[in-house]
C-alpha positions in Angstrom: 111.0 68.8 108.5 113.3 68.0 106.2 115.1 71.0 103.7 113.5 70.9 100.1 114.4 74.3 99.5 117.9 75.0 97.5 120.2 77.4 100.1 120.1 80.0 97.3 117.5 81.0 94.3 117.8 83.1 91.2 115.1 85.5 90.3 113.6 83.7 87.6 113.6 80.3 90.2 111.7 82.7 92.6 109.4 83.7 89.7 108.8 79.9 89.1 108.2 78.9 92.4 106.0 81.8 92.9 103.8 80.5 90.0 104.1 76.5 91.4 103.6 77.3 94.7 101.0 81.0 95.7 101.6 80.1 99.1 105.6 81.2 98.6 106.6 83.9 101.1 108.9 86.5 100.4 110.8 87.8 103.7 112.8 91.0 103.3 114.8 91.2 106.2 116.2 94.9 105.8 115.3 98.1 108.2 111.8 99.1 107.8 112.6 102.5 106.1 114.6 100.4 103.3 111.8 98.5 102.8 109.5 101.8 102.7 111.5 103.4 99.8 111.7 99.8 97.3 110.5 96.5 97.9 109.2 93.3 95.7 105.6 93.7 95.4 103.7 91.1 97.6 107.0 90.8 99.9 106.5 91.1 103.8 109.0 93.0 106.0 110.5 91.5 108.9 113.7 92.9 109.6 116.9 91.0 110.7 117.5 93.1 113.8 114.0 91.7 115.2 114.8 88.1 113.8 117.5 88.6 116.2 115.8 89.9 119.4 112.9 87.2 118.8 115.0 84.1 117.9 114.2 82.0 121.1 110.1 82.5 120.3 110.4 81.9 116.5 108.6 78.9 115.5 106.4 78.4 111.7 102.6 77.1 112.0 103.2 76.6 108.2 105.5 74.5 105.8 105.3 77.2 103.0 108.3 77.8 101.1 110.0 81.3 102.3 112.6 83.1 100.3 114.9 85.9 102.4 115.6 88.8 100.6 117.8 92.1 101.4 119.7 94.4 99.3 122.5 91.9 98.1 121.9 88.9 100.1 124.3 89.3 102.8 121.7 90.2 105.7 119.2 87.6 104.0 122.1 85.1 104.6 122.5 86.2 108.2 118.4 85.8 108.9 118.9 82.4 107.6 121.2 81.4 110.2 118.9 83.0 112.9 116.0 81.0 111.4 117.9 77.6 110.8 118.7 77.6 115.0 115.4 78.4 115.8 114.3 75.3 113.6 113.2 76.4 110.7 114.7 75.1 107.1 112.2 75.8 104.3 114.5 78.8 103.5 116.1 80.2 100.5 118.1 83.0 99.9 117.5 85.4 97.0 120.9 85.2 95.3 122.0 89.2 94.6 119.2 90.2 96.6 117.3 93.5 95.5 120.0 94.1 93.1 119.8 91.0 91.6 115.8 91.2 91.3 116.2 94.1 89.6 118.9 93.4 87.3 116.5 90.8 86.0 114.1 93.3 85.6 111.3 92.3 88.1 108.8 94.5 89.3 109.3 97.0 92.5 107.1 98.6 94.5 108.8 102.2 95.0 107.5 104.5 98.3 109.1 107.4 100.5 111.9 105.8 103.0 115.6 106.0 104.0 118.4 105.0 101.9 119.4 101.6 101.5 121.7 99.9 104.4 124.7 99.9 102.3 124.8 103.3 101.1 124.1 104.6 105.0 127.0 102.7 106.0 129.0 104.3 102.9 128.5 107.8 103.8 128.9 107.0 107.5 132.4 105.7 106.7 133.2 108.4 104.3 132.2 111.1 106.5 134.1 109.2 109.6 137.2 109.0 107.2 137.2 112.7 105.4 136.5 114.0 109.4 139.8 112.3 110.4 141.9 113.1 107.4 140.9 116.5 107.7 140.9 116.9 111.6 144.5 115.6 111.5 146.1 118.6 110.1 145.0 120.1 113.1 145.5 117.3 115.7 147.7 114.4 114.3 146.4 111.7 116.4 142.8 111.9 114.5 144.4 110.3 111.9 143.6 107.1 113.6 140.1 107.5 112.8 140.6 107.1 109.0 142.7 103.9 110.2 139.9 102.4 112.5 137.4 102.8 109.5 139.6 100.9 107.3 140.3 98.0 109.5 136.1 97.8 110.1 136.0 97.6 106.4 138.7 95.3 105.8 137.3 92.8 108.9 133.4 93.2 107.5 134.8 92.4 103.7 136.5 89.4 105.0 133.9 88.0 107.6 130.6 89.3 105.2 129.6 90.8 108.6 129.2 94.5 109.3 129.3 96.1 112.7 128.7 99.8 111.4 125.4 98.4 109.7 124.6 96.9 113.1 125.2 100.2 114.8 123.0 102.2 112.3 120.2 99.7 112.8 119.8 101.0 115.9 118.6 104.1 114.8 115.0 104.7 115.4 114.4 105.3 111.3 116.0 101.8 110.9 113.9 100.2 113.3 110.5 98.2 113.7 108.4 99.9 116.6 108.1 97.2 119.5 104.3 97.4 119.4 104.4 96.2 116.0 106.8 93.3 116.4 104.4 90.4 117.2 102.4 91.6 113.9 105.5 91.6 112.2 107.0 88.2 112.9 103.5 86.6 112.0 104.2 87.6 108.0 107.1 84.7 108.6 105.1 82.5 111.3 101.9 82.4 111.1 100.2 79.7 109.2 98.4 82.3 106.9 99.9 83.6 104.3 100.4 87.3 104.5 98.2 89.2 102.5 98.9 89.8 98.8 100.9 87.5 96.6 104.5 88.0 95.2 104.7 89.6 91.7 106.3 87.4 89.2 
């Protein structure tokens, strides 16, 4: 199968794509808790950690266009790398992710769920830095906690990866139950398009 999808698409392009091809699949690769809190109507949640765990099993029984979605686009890009390695190439990443979608006044379905991963990372990093700085007044070597976090955030920015988000993704509220893994992956790989059409 040759690539016919652009590497990235803006929100208006996604809406046009859905209008011209209703079988377009919006695959949200954020954690389940993030997806439950807010997502694009009609999108399906197939978390990045699940794609990594099952990368050797991934094959697509369809040629539907797939648009990968996350909060900002970074995790969707990582997901595309995983999926292309598995042989799926009709993939695009929603530029700017959910944030870009909302900036273009795209509709959202909201519910109860966890904070966005970026917000979880900011909280964890902030608490570690604060602990290191305050703790260093009692025990000087604790200042290196703040230095370690600063170094990690710098590396994350340079490489566009985030080890802290991967660790936080292992928490129960950020993971897909193992019993649901096969069903969850079908939204991406099965011949039948997921129930519900993405909103225009």
